[in-house]
C-alpha positions in Angstrom: 5.2 -3.4 -7.6 6.6 -5.7 -10.2 4.2 -8.0 -12.2 4.7 -11.7 -12.0 6.6 -11.9 -15.4 9.1 -9.3 -14.2 10.0 -11.0 -11.0 13.3 -12.8 -10.9 14.1 -15.4 -8.3 15.1 -19.0 -7.9 13.8 -21.8 -5.6 16.2 -24.4 -4.3 15.5 -27.0 -1.6 12.3 -25.2 -0.6 14.1 -21.8 -0.2 13.2 -18.8 -2.4 15.8 -16.2 -3.1 15.3 -13.1 -5.2 17.9 -12.4 -7.8 19.1 -9.1 -6.4 21.2 -6.8 -8.5 24.3 -5.0 -7.2 23.6 -1.5 -5.9 26.9 -0.3 -7.4 26.3 -1.9 -10.8 27.7 0.9 -13.1 25.8 -0.2 -16.2 22.5 -0.5 -14.4 23.0 2.9 -12.7 23.8 4.4 -16.1 20.6 2.9 -17.6 18.6 4.2 -14.7 20.0 7.7 -15.3 19.0 7.4 -19.0 15.5 6.4 -18.2 15.1 9.3 -15.7 16.5 11.7 -18.3 14.0 10.5 -20.8 11.2 11.1 -18.4 12.3 14.7 -17.7 12.5 15.3 -21.4 9.0 14.0 -22.0 6.9 16.4 -19.9 3.6 16.8 -21.7 4.1 13.6 -23.8 1.4 11.0 -24.1 1.7 7.8 -22.0 1.8 5.6 -25.1 4.8 7.6 -26.5 6.7 7.6 -23.2 6.2 3.8 -22.8 7.5 3.3 -26.3 10.6 5.4 -25.8 11.4 3.8 -22.4 10.7 0.3 -23.9 13.3 0.9 -26.6 16.0 1.8 -24.1 15.1 -1.2 -22.0 15.1 -3.6 -25.0 18.6 -2.5 -25.9 20.0 -3.2 -22.4 22.0 -6.4 -21.9 19.5 -7.6 -19.3 16.2 -6.6 -20.8 14.1 -8.2 -18.0 15.8 -6.2 -15.3 15.5 -3.1 -17.5 11.8 -3.6 -18.0 11.4 -3.9 -14.3 13.0 -0.5 -13.8 10.6 0.9 -16.4 7.6 -0.5 -14.6 8.7 0.9 -11.3 9.5 4.3 -12.9 6.0 4.5 -14.6 4.4 3.7 -11.3 5.9 6.8 -9.8 4.7 9.2 -12.5 1.7 11.4 -12.6 -0.4 11.8 -15.7 -3.2 14.3 -16.3 -6.9 13.4 -16.1 -9.2 13.9 -19.1 -11.5 16.9 -19.0 -15.0 16.1 -17.9 -17.5 15.4 -20.7 -15.0 13.9 -23.2 -17.3 10.9 -23.8 -20.3 13.1 -24.4 -18.4 15.4 -26.7 -17.1 12.4 -28.7 -20.6 11.1 -29.2 -21.9 14.5 -30.4 -19.0 14.9 -32.9 -19.4 11.4 -34.3 -23.0 12.1 -34.8 -22.1 15.4 -36.6 -19.6 13.6 -38.8 -22.3 11.0 -39.7 -24.8 13.8 -40.6 -22.3 15.5 -42.8 -21.4 12.3 -44.6 -25.0 11.4 -45.3 -25.6 14.9 -46.8 -22.8 14.6 -49.3 -23.2 13.2 -52.9 -21.8 9.7 -53.6 -18.9 11.2 -55.6 -17.7 13.6 -52.9 -14.0 13.7 -52.2 -12.3 13.4 -48.8 -11.3 17.0 -49.0 -14.9 18.2 -49.5 -16.0 16.0 -46.6 -13.4 17.4 -44.3 -14.3 21.0 -45.3 -18.0 20.4 -44.6 -17.1 18.7 -41.3 -14.9 21.6 -40.2 -17.8 23.9 -40.7 -20.1 21.7 -38.6 -17.8 21.3 -35.6 -17.5 23.9 -32.8 -13.7 23.6 -32.8 -11.0 23.3 -35.5 -10.9 19.9 -37.1 -7.3 19.1 -35.9 -8.2 20.0 -32.3 -11.3 17.8 -32.6 -9.3 14.9 -33.8 -6.8 15.2 -31.0 -9.4 15.4 -28.3 -11.7 12.7 -29.7 -10.1 9.9 -27.6 -8.4 12.0 -25.0 -9.9 9.8 -22.2 -8.0 6.7 -23.3 -5.2 5.8 -20.8 -2.5 5.9 -23.5 -3.5 9.5 -24.4 -3.0 10.9 -20.9 -0.1 13.3 -20.8 2.8 13.3 -18.4 2.6 16.0 -15.7 5.5 15.0 -13.5 6.3 12.9 -10.4 3.8 11.5 -8.1 5.7 12.5 -5.0 9.4 13.2 -4.7 11.5 12.6 -7.9 13.7 9.5 -8.0 17.4 9.4 -8.6 19.3 6.6 -10.3 20.4 5.0 -7.1 16.9 5.2 -5.6 15.4 3.5 -8.7 17.9 0.6 -8.5 17.2 0.3 -4.7 13.4 0.2 -5.4 14.0 -2.6 -7.9 15.7 -4.8 -5.3 12.9 -4.1 -2.8 10.3 -4.9 -5.4 12.0 -8.3 -6.1 11.6 -9.1 -2.4 8.0 -7.7 -2.2 6.7 -9.7 -5.2 6.7 -13.2 -3.5 5.0 -11.7 -0.4 1.8 -11.2 -2.5 1.1 -14.9 -1.9 2.4 -15.1 1.6 0.4 -16.7 4.4 2.7 -15.8 7.3 5.6 -13.6 8.0 8.1 -13.6 10.8 10.5 -10.7 11.5 13.3 -10.8 14.1 14.9 -7.5 15.0 18.3 -8.2 16.6 19.1 -5.7 19.5 17.4 -2.8 17.7 17.2 0.8 18.8 13.8 1.5 20.4 13.1 4.4 18.0 13.6 2.0 15.0 11.3 -0.6 16.5 8.6 2.1 17.1 8.8 3.1 13.4 8.5 -0.5 12.3 5.5 -1.0 14.6 3.9 2.2 13.5 4.2 1.1 9.8 2.8 -2.3 10.8 -0.4 -0.6 12.0 -0.5 1.7 8.9 -0.5 -1.5 6.8 -3.5 -2.7 8.9 -1.6 -5.7 10.1 -1.7 -7.4 13.5 1.3 -9.2 14.8 2.1 -11.4 17.8 5.0 -9.5 19.3 7.5 -11.0 21.7 10.6 -9.6 23.3 13.4 -11.9 24.5 16.3 -10.0 26.0 17.2 -7.2 23.5 15.7 -9.0 20.5 12.1 -8.5 19.2 10.1 -11.0 17.2 7.0 -10.2 15.1 4.8 -13.0 13.8 2.3 -11.7 11.3 -0.4 -14.2 10.5 -2.3 -14.5 7.2 -6.0 -14.0 6.6 -6.9 -17.6 7.4 -9.9 -19.0 5.6 -10.8 -15.7 4.0 -9.2 -16.5 0.7 -11.0 -13.6 -1.0 -8.8 -11.2 1.0 -5.5 -13.0 0.1 -4.5 -10.5 -2.6 -5.2 -7.5 -0.6 -3.5 -9.0 2.5 -0.4 -9.8 0.3 -0.2 -6.2 -0.7 -0.3 -5.1 2.9 2.6 -7.5 3.7 4.6 -6.3 0.7 4.0 -2.7 1.8 5.2 -3.6 5.3 8.5 -4.9 4.0 9.4 -1.4 2.8 10.0 -0.3 6.4 11.9 -3.4 7.6 15.4 -2.3 6.4 15.3 0.7 8.8 16.4 -1.9 11.3 20.2 -2.3 11.4 20.2 -6.1 12.1 17.2 -8.2 11.2 16.0 -11.5 9.7 12.7 -12.2 7.9 11.1 -15.4 6.8 7.7 -15.9 5.0 5.9 -18.9 3.6 4.9 -18.1 0.0 3.2 -19.8 -2.9 5.1 -20.2 -6.1 3.6 -21.5 -9.4 4.4 -25.1 -8.4 4.7 -25.4 -4.6 5.2 -23.6 -1.3 8.6 -22.1 -0.5 10.2 -20.1 2.2 11.4 -16.6 1.4 14.4 -15.7 3.6 15.8 -12.1 3.8 18.1 -10.3 6.2 20.1 -7.2 6.6 22.9 -8.8 4.5 20.7 -8.4 1.4 20.9 -5.1 -0.6 17.6 -3.7 0.6 17.1 -0.1 1.4 14.0 1.5 2.8 12.5 4.2 0.7 10.6 5.7 3.7 11.7 8.9 5.4 13.7 8.8 8.6 10.9 10.2 10.8 9.2 8.0 13.4 6.5 6.8 11.2 3.6 7.7 8.9 0.3 8.5 10.6 -2.6 7.4 8.4 -5.0 10.1 7.5 -7.9 8.3 9.1 -6.0 8.0 12.4 -5.0 11.7 12.3 -8.6 12.7 11.6 -9.8 10.6 14.6 -7.2 12.2 16.8 -8.5 15.7 15.9 -11.9 14.5 17.1 -10.4 14.1 20.5 -8.6 17.4 20.6 -10.4 18.8 23.7 -10.1 19.1 27.5 -11.3 15.5 28.2 -8.8 13.4 26.3 -5.3 13.4 24.9 -4.2 11.0 22.2 -0.9 9.2 21.7 -0.4 8.3 18.0 2.7 6.3 18.6 2.1 4.0 21.6 4.6 1.5 22.8 3.7 -2.3 22.7 1.5 -3.5 25.5 2.0 -6.7 27.5 -0.7 -9.3 26.8 -1.2 -12.9 28.1 1.7 -14.7 29.7 4.6 -13.4 27.6 3.2 -11.7 24.5 2.8 -8.0 23.4 0.2 -6.3 21.4 0.7 -3.2 19.3 -2.1 -0.6 19.8 -3.1 1.7 17.0 -3.3 4.6 19.5 -3.7 5.3 23.2 -6.3 7.6 24.8 -5.4 9.3 28.1 -8.1 10.8 30.3 -6.9 14.2 31.4 -8.7 14.3 34.7 -8.2 10.7 35.9 -5.0 10.1 33.9 -6.3 6.6 33.1 -5.1 5.2 29.7 -7.0 3.1 27.3 -5.2 1.6 24.3 -7.1 0.9 21.1 -6.2 -2.1 18.9 -8.0 -2.4 15.5 -8.9 -5.7 13.8 -9.9 -5.6 10.2 -11.6 -8.2 8.0 -8.6 -10.5 7.7 -7.7 -10.6 11.4 -9.9 -13.6 12.5 -7.2 -15.6 14.2 -5.5 -12.6 15.9 -8.9 -11.4 17.2 -9.8 -14.9 18.6 -6.4 -15.0 20.3 -6.8 -11.5 21.8 -10.3 -12.3 23.1 -8.9 -15.5 24.7 -6.1 -13.5 26.3 -8.6 -11.0 27.8 -10.6 -13.9 29.2 -7.6 -15.5 30.8 -5.8 -12.3 31.9 -8.3 -9.4 32.0 -6.9 -6.0 30.9 -9.3 -3.1 31.6 -7.1 -0.7 29.7 -7.5 -2.3 26.3 -10.3 -1.5 23.8 -10.7 -3.6 20.7 -12.1 -2.1 17.5 -13.5 -4.8 15.2 -14.6 -4.5 11.6 -18.3 -5.5 11.2 -17.3 -7.7 8.2 -15.0 -9.7 10.5 -17.8 -10.0 13.1 -20.2 -11.2 10.5 -17.7 -13.7 9.1 -16.9 -15.1 12.5 -20.6 -15.5 13.4 -20.0 -13.7 16.7 -21.6 -10.3 16.0 -24.0 -10.5 18.9 -21.3 -11.5 21.4 -19.0 -8.8 20.2 -21.7 -6.2 20.3 -22.3 -7.0 24.0 -18.6 -7.2 24.9 -17.7 -4.3 27.2 -14.2 -3.9 25.5 -15.3 -4.1 21.9 -16.5 -1.4 19.6 -17.7 -2.5 16.1 -17.1 -0.2 13.1 -17.4 0.0 9.3 -14.2 1.1 7.6 -12.9 2.9 10.7 -14.2 3.7 14.2 -16.1 7.0 14.6 -15.0 9.5 17.3 -18.6 9.5 18.7 -18.7 5.7 19.2 -15.3 5.7 20.8 -16.2 8.5 23.2 -19.2 6.6 24.4 -17.3 3.4 25.0 -14.3 5.2 26.6 -16.6 7.1 29.0 -18.0 3.8 30.2 -14.6 2.3 30.7 -13.3 5.3 32.7 -16.4 5.4 34.8 -16.4 1.7 35.4 -14.2 -0.5 37.6 -10.5 0.2 37.5 -10.8 3.9 37.7 
């Protein structure tokens, strides 16, 4: 992500537009290549030294703000070593040893004699002790390599454009995405990433077009920053759609504005072409159901809800004997309004094949914990539902009416 001072956009007549760079900009691609070469030549270098060398190259570029943005995104993708355990304790012992040596010297002692005595008192050579003294400071961490796959010059420029669009979403309260006649596989990937980002959307399909309305966290302002990060992360998958339009209401320093993006903008998804990432917690839960009683679908299709809406389950359980399916939709702490809407839809149009997982923090905030505890289609959880709780609730649903 780019920090606020590195974002570059303009607001005109209530519309916010990022100042995208050309993907084919030769000078920018050349700079990206130089920055990447500097990283490769700096393996084992300290973070402070690498930041200084990259900063010098960015400052010499004709558009220093854009160049600093590239540096920020590049540093975010690098992996630095962790200090050895016990650095703080070792520093304290060596500082105490240095103080003891200093107190034992006569007032007219020279620096050379002090260092000679100190070298005798330390368990390691003096140069080594000096280098390791503050090894736990962030600037002294040494470059190991890439955190993930290495970037190329074009990928770095593409990530800069994406970051320009993601930045305003950190203050977004609502996002609407229209997928125009998309391939079903691409829709499934977008919906899978939506769930990975722990977002809930009101999904509608009109003809061949899909519309996703993603609501904000409502009155829970304490979650706004985290929610904005989830929205920004979701944007990274949107360009896998061939034809799309996206709007979001965002907060600028002075007023509200509408961010408008589409497939006409130079946005490229950095995600792989596979169907979609399965979160570790979901995969772990699926392993807990790897038996003769249940099978689990990690990429379920949208489910019809209410009069014309669709919901996006996180996963679907299929009972092997009865073949009955139960879809699980998760609601986290910022999903107050979507949960209220889903409960109302279940009251007006019952759906015995849908199970709602609700974060206890959301139940507490809404003041409906007791009602949710007693609801036959709700299971409360902390962090993520446990396989044991889900098994108990699923067993009751399979044995109950509708089998």
